[in-house]
DRENKOL-974984 format. One record per residue (C-alpha): y, z, x; residue in one letter. Coordinates in steps of 0.25 Angstrom, whole numbers, plus 5000, padded with zeros to 4 digits. Example, Ala and Ser with C-alpha at 12.3 -4.5 7.8 and 13.67 -1.06 7.14 Angstrom:
2
498250315049A;499650295055S;
This chain:
386
496647774839M;498147764841L;498847644834P;499347534843G;500747484845L;501247344841T;502147264851H;503347294841D;502947444842E;502947444857I;504347394857L;504847484847R;504247614854Y;504447564868S;505347674872R;504247774868H;503247694876L;504047714888L;503847864887I;502647914894P;502448024884E;502447924873V;501947794878G;501047694870L;500047804866D;501147894861G;501747784853Q;500447744847R;500247894844K;501547894836L;501147774829K;499847844824G;500547974821S;501248024808S;502348114804A;502748174791L;504248204789V;504548304778I;505948274773G;506748144776T;508148214777G;508948264789G;507748304798L;506748204792G;507648084795S;507748094810P;506248134811V;505748014803A;506647914810L;506247954824Y;504747964820L;504847824814A;505547774826A;504547844836A;503447764829G;502747884822V;501747794813G;501747864800R;502947954795I;502848024782G;504148064774L;504248174764V;505448184755D;505848184740Y;507348174741D;508248054740V;509348014749V;510648074746D;512048044753K;512148184758S;510848154766N;511448054775L;512248144784Q;510948184791R;509748114785Q;509847984793V;508547924788I;509247884775H;510547804773G;511647774762T;510747664757S;509647754754T;510447854746I;509647894733G;508347834739K;507147924742L;507247984755K;505847954759V;506047804756E;507347804763S;506747864775A;505547774775R;506447654774E;507247694786K;505947734794L;505247594791I;506547524795D;506547604808L;505047584811N;504247484802P;503047514810D;502847654804I;502247704791Q;503147794783V;502547874771D;503447934761I;503248054752Y;504348064741N;503948204737E;504248344740P;503348404751F;502648514744T;501448604744S;500748504735A;500948374744N;501248424758A;499748424763M;499548294758R;500748234764I;500648294777A;499248294780K;499148154787D;500348164796Y;500348214811D;501648294811V;502548344800I;504048354802I;504848454793D;506148394789G;506348484777T;507548574774D;506848684765N;505948804768F;504848764758P;504548634764T;504648694778R;503548794775Y;502748694768L;502748594779T;502348704789N;501148744781D;500748604779V;500748584794C;500048714797V;498948674787F;498848534792L;498948564807G;500148474809K;501448504817P;502748524809N;503948474816V;505048574810Y;506548554809G;507648624802S;509148604801I;510348674796F;511848644798R;511848634814F;510548704817D;509148644818G;507748694821Q;506448624826L;505048654829S;503648604828V;502748694820F;501248674823Y;500348784819A;499248724828K;500048744840E;501148844837G;501948914825P;502148854812C;503448864804Y;502948994796R;502749054810C;504249054812L;504649064797F;503549144790P;504449154778E;505549064772P;507049124772P;507549184759P;507949074749P;509349034751G;509549094765L;509448964772V;510248854766P;509748714767S;510548594774C;510948554760A;511648684758E;512148714772G;512248574778G;511748514791V;512448434802L;511948294800G;511448274814V;510648404815L;509448354807P;509448234817G;509348324829T;508248414823I;507548294816G;507448214829T;506948334836L;505848344825Q;505448204827A;505348224842T;504448344840E;503548264830A;503448144840L;503048244851K;501948304842V;501448164838L;501448114853L;500948244858G;502048254869V;503048354874G;503148504869D;503348504853P;504148614847M;502948694843I;503248844845G;504648814847K;505848814838L;507148734841L;508448784836L;509548684837Y;511048704834N;511948584834A;513248654835L;512948704849D;511848604852M;510848714856S;509348704856F;508648834856D;507148854856F;506348974850V;504848994853K;503949004841L;502549074840K;501549064830K;501549184820N;500249244819P;500549294805K;500949154800C;500449134786R;500148994788V;499748964803C;499349114807G;497949154809P;497949234796D;498749134788A;498749154773D;499449034769I;498348924768K;498948824759E;500248774755L;501048864746I;502248854737D;503348844747Y;504548844738E;504048974732E;503849024747F;505248994751C;505949014738G;506748884739V;506448744734P;505648654744G;506648534746H;507548494757D;508648434749H;509748484740E;509548494726D;510248534713D;510048674708S;508848684699A;509048684684D;509048824678S;509648914668G;510748954678F;511148814681D;512448744676I;512748594678T;514048544683A;514448484670L;514148614662D;514948684673L;516148584670K;516048624655T;516048774658R;517348754667L;518148684656T;519148774647P;518048784636A;517048834646G;516748964651T;518049044654S;517549124665K;516649044675L;516549074690T;516148954699L;515449014711L;515348914723D;514248964733V;514448854743R;515048884757E;516548874759P;516548754767H;515848674755E;517148704747L;517848594755E;516848494750I;516948524735S;517348634726A;517448674711I;518748734708P;518848884706N;517448914711A;517249044719V;516549014732N;515549114738I;514549054747P;513149084744L;512949164756G;514049264752Q;513749274738L;512949394738A;514049474745G;515149424736R;514549444722L;515649544719S;516649424719E;516049374707L;515949424692D;514549424686S;515149424672A;515749284675D;515049154672D;514749084685M;514348954691V;513848954705V;513848824713F;513548764727C;513348624732K;512148584724A;511648714717G;510648774728T;511548884733R;512148914720S;510748934714A;510449034725R;511849104722A;511549104707L;510249184710E;511049284718L;512149294707L;511049314696M;510349424704S;511749494705A;512049494690G;512849364688F;512049314676K;513149214672K;513049124684A;512548984684K;512248884695N;512948744696L;511748644696K;511948554707G;513148624713G;514548574716I;513848434719N;513448424704A;514848464700W;515348354709A;514448254703R;514548294688D;515948354687V;516948334698D;516648204704K;517848224714G;517048324722L;516148274733P;514648294733I;514048354746Y;
């Protein structure tokens, strides 16, 4: 039985009640429905806000990050007052303020193979607001196994994608992308940037698709992929078909349970930028400062693998700039006999550069842990952090 609406709710949702395709029964249906939003960042912000405003009765939020100042350019569910606060708590506070009549459940934990089925099983629709391939494949497989629709969105710089992957009625994400791209081929938004309004565009479209699915109205984006470009304001559509050889939703599927998605994709399963991991090939900013003193190493090459336009933001003097994408073709410009420290913004790209250098015989190279942002925090406080 559908829940009823109070007089206050009838007033709140009055513009919905005037739409024949929604009406009183549709609004009651939304009140009795539930949606899980994976990620409370750029995409999750507009998704959660509009689902809450629309009156979806139960919203689950999955994230394990804290609000950072660099988030606020696009993650509009958070604010300056919540910097340093858990994202799920910041988001829940905003949603309850927007609509106190809904239930908001929070999961301050990574979405992994160990907990994904438990978290997702009781929700009607799953919205993928992540920015990494392991979680995208995990979300897809969970939705296939549980028979739930997966409202997918992705963003990068000025481009966005949108679809509804629902194996019961059409293709799943693996039908379109059977294998992940090679590690490092596709940069994240933290590495390549994103126009602040873009996740608002795609996230709002995701919320639209989720509401259509929950209401059972319109023509959801099942079997279709939207390609959006903000620079020329173009919307292109690609028809998708089920892949009969899909390893998860095909008739001969051989993946029957959740797997190790980080191993499958070869990259970490997180959607926020992180400092480089501790290893024997890392060097801290303070240790690098010591090595650059007159008493330090006499011959030390600093290799900056960021893009040229990033040098306008911050730079370390006397560093050689070779962007990561050009490094393989420009190794001849470097001397493998030199001591070398490789750096980027926060240590992610430089870690990949270090792997390339080591495989090419550069045995004396190290990675600046935390990148130039760590240098700005610990050594040269006159540099901005970005």
